[in-house]
VOLO-403349 format. One record per residue (C-alpha): chain; y, x, z; residue number from 1. Coordinates in steps of 0.5 Angstrom, whole numbers, plus 500, padded with zeros to 3 digits. Each point is the difference from the previous one (the first is absolute). Example, Ala and Ser with C-alpha at 12.3 -4.5 7.8 and 13.67 -1.06 7.14 Angstrom:
% VOLO-403349
<chain:A; Y:491; X:525; Z:516; resi:1>
<chain:A; Y:507; X:502; Z:498; resi:2>
% end
This chain:
% VOLO-403349
<chain:A; Y:400; X:213; Z:932; resi:1>
<chain:A; Y:505; X:495; Z:496; resi:2>
<chain:A; Y:507; X:500; Z:501; resi:3>
<chain:A; Y:503; X:493; Z:502; resi:4>
<chain:A; Y:508; X:499; Z:500; resi:5>
<chain:A; Y:502; X:493; Z:504; resi:6>
<chain:A; Y:507; X:498; Z:499; resi:7>
<chain:A; Y:503; X:495; Z:506; resi:8>
<chain:A; Y:501; X:493; Z:497; resi:9>
<chain:A; Y:507; X:499; Z:503; resi:10>
<chain:A; Y:503; X:507; Z:500; resi:11>
<chain:A; Y:499; X:507; Z:495; resi:12>
<chain:A; Y:497; X:504; Z:504; resi:13>
<chain:A; Y:493; X:503; Z:498; resi:14>
<chain:A; Y:493; X:503; Z:503; resi:15>
<chain:A; Y:494; X:502; Z:498; resi:16>
<chain:A; Y:493; X:500; Z:502; resi:17>
<chain:A; Y:495; X:503; Z:497; resi:18>
<chain:A; Y:493; X:496; Z:500; resi:19>
<chain:A; Y:494; X:501; Z:502; resi:20>
<chain:A; Y:496; X:494; Z:499; resi:21>
<chain:A; Y:500; X:493; Z:498; resi:22>
<chain:A; Y:496; X:495; Z:500; resi:23>
<chain:A; Y:499; X:491; Z:498; resi:24>
<chain:A; Y:498; X:496; Z:505; resi:25>
<chain:A; Y:501; X:493; Z:500; resi:26>
<chain:A; Y:504; X:501; Z:494; resi:27>
<chain:A; Y:505; X:504; Z:503; resi:28>
<chain:A; Y:501; X:507; Z:498; resi:29>
<chain:A; Y:501; X:504; Z:506; resi:30>
<chain:A; Y:502; X:508; Z:500; resi:31>
<chain:A; Y:501; X:505; Z:505; resi:32>
<chain:A; Y:506; X:506; Z:500; resi:33>
<chain:A; Y:501; X:505; Z:503; resi:34>
<chain:A; Y:507; X:504; Z:500; resi:35>
<chain:A; Y:497; X:507; Z:500; resi:36>
<chain:A; Y:494; X:501; Z:494; resi:37>
<chain:A; Y:496; X:504; Z:506; resi:38>
<chain:A; Y:499; X:501; Z:507; resi:39>
<chain:A; Y:500; X:496; Z:505; resi:40>
<chain:A; Y:506; X:495; Z:500; resi:41>
<chain:A; Y:502; X:493; Z:501; resi:42>
<chain:A; Y:496; X:494; Z:495; resi:43>
<chain:A; Y:502; X:493; Z:497; resi:44>
<chain:A; Y:495; X:495; Z:498; resi:45>
<chain:A; Y:506; X:497; Z:495; resi:46>
<chain:A; Y:497; X:492; Z:497; resi:47>
<chain:A; Y:503; X:498; Z:494; resi:48>
<chain:A; Y:504; X:495; Z:498; resi:49>
<chain:A; Y:502; X:498; Z:493; resi:50>
<chain:A; Y:493; X:496; Z:496; resi:51>
<chain:A; Y:496; X:504; Z:493; resi:52>
<chain:A; Y:506; X:497; Z:496; resi:53>
<chain:A; Y:506; X:504; Z:503; resi:54>
<chain:A; Y:503; X:507; Z:497; resi:55>
<chain:A; Y:502; X:502; Z:506; resi:56>
<chain:A; Y:496; X:500; Z:506; resi:57>
<chain:A; Y:502; X:499; Z:506; resi:58>
<chain:A; Y:498; X:501; Z:508; resi:59>
<chain:A; Y:500; X:500; Z:506; resi:60>
<chain:A; Y:497; X:505; Z:507; resi:61>
<chain:A; Y:495; X:495; Z:503; resi:62>
<chain:A; Y:503; X:499; Z:507; resi:63>
<chain:A; Y:494; X:494; Z:502; resi:64>
<chain:A; Y:496; X:503; Z:507; resi:65>
<chain:A; Y:493; X:497; Z:497; resi:66>
<chain:A; Y:502; X:501; Z:492; resi:67>
<chain:A; Y:502; X:507; Z:501; resi:68>
<chain:A; Y:494; X:501; Z:504; resi:69>
<chain:A; Y:495; X:497; Z:495; resi:70>
<chain:A; Y:504; X:504; Z:495; resi:71>
<chain:A; Y:498; X:506; Z:504; resi:72>
<chain:A; Y:493; X:500; Z:501; resi:73>
<chain:A; Y:500; X:499; Z:492; resi:74>
<chain:A; Y:504; X:506; Z:499; resi:75>
<chain:A; Y:495; X:504; Z:505; resi:76>
<chain:A; Y:495; X:497; Z:497; resi:77>
<chain:A; Y:502; X:503; Z:493; resi:78>
<chain:A; Y:502; X:507; Z:502; resi:79>
<chain:A; Y:495; X:503; Z:503; resi:80>
<chain:A; Y:504; X:506; Z:502; resi:81>
<chain:A; Y:506; X:497; Z:502; resi:82>
<chain:A; Y:501; X:497; Z:509; resi:83>
<chain:A; Y:504; X:493; Z:499; resi:84>
<chain:A; Y:503; X:500; Z:508; resi:85>
<chain:A; Y:505; X:494; Z:502; resi:86>
% end
C-alpha cells in the first residue's frame, strides 16, 4: 500500500495517508485514503484539483454529499471486500 504525504497550503503542517485505491471518473482523479494501514478506520475520498501538466498534485476532500455518495459506490464496487459507510 502506497503512503502519501500532504502539506496544508497555508501552513507547514503535514499529514500522511495510505492510498487504498484510485480511479478516474470523467477526467478527474480520485483516491481513497486512510490514516491507518490495517484494520477498521475512517477513510476519505480525495479529488485531484491539478491538471496533467502540473509537477505536484493538489487534492481536496470530497465534501459534496451527492459526489461523495457516488464515489463511495464506485470505490465499493472496485474493492469487493470493503464496505464504505457514510
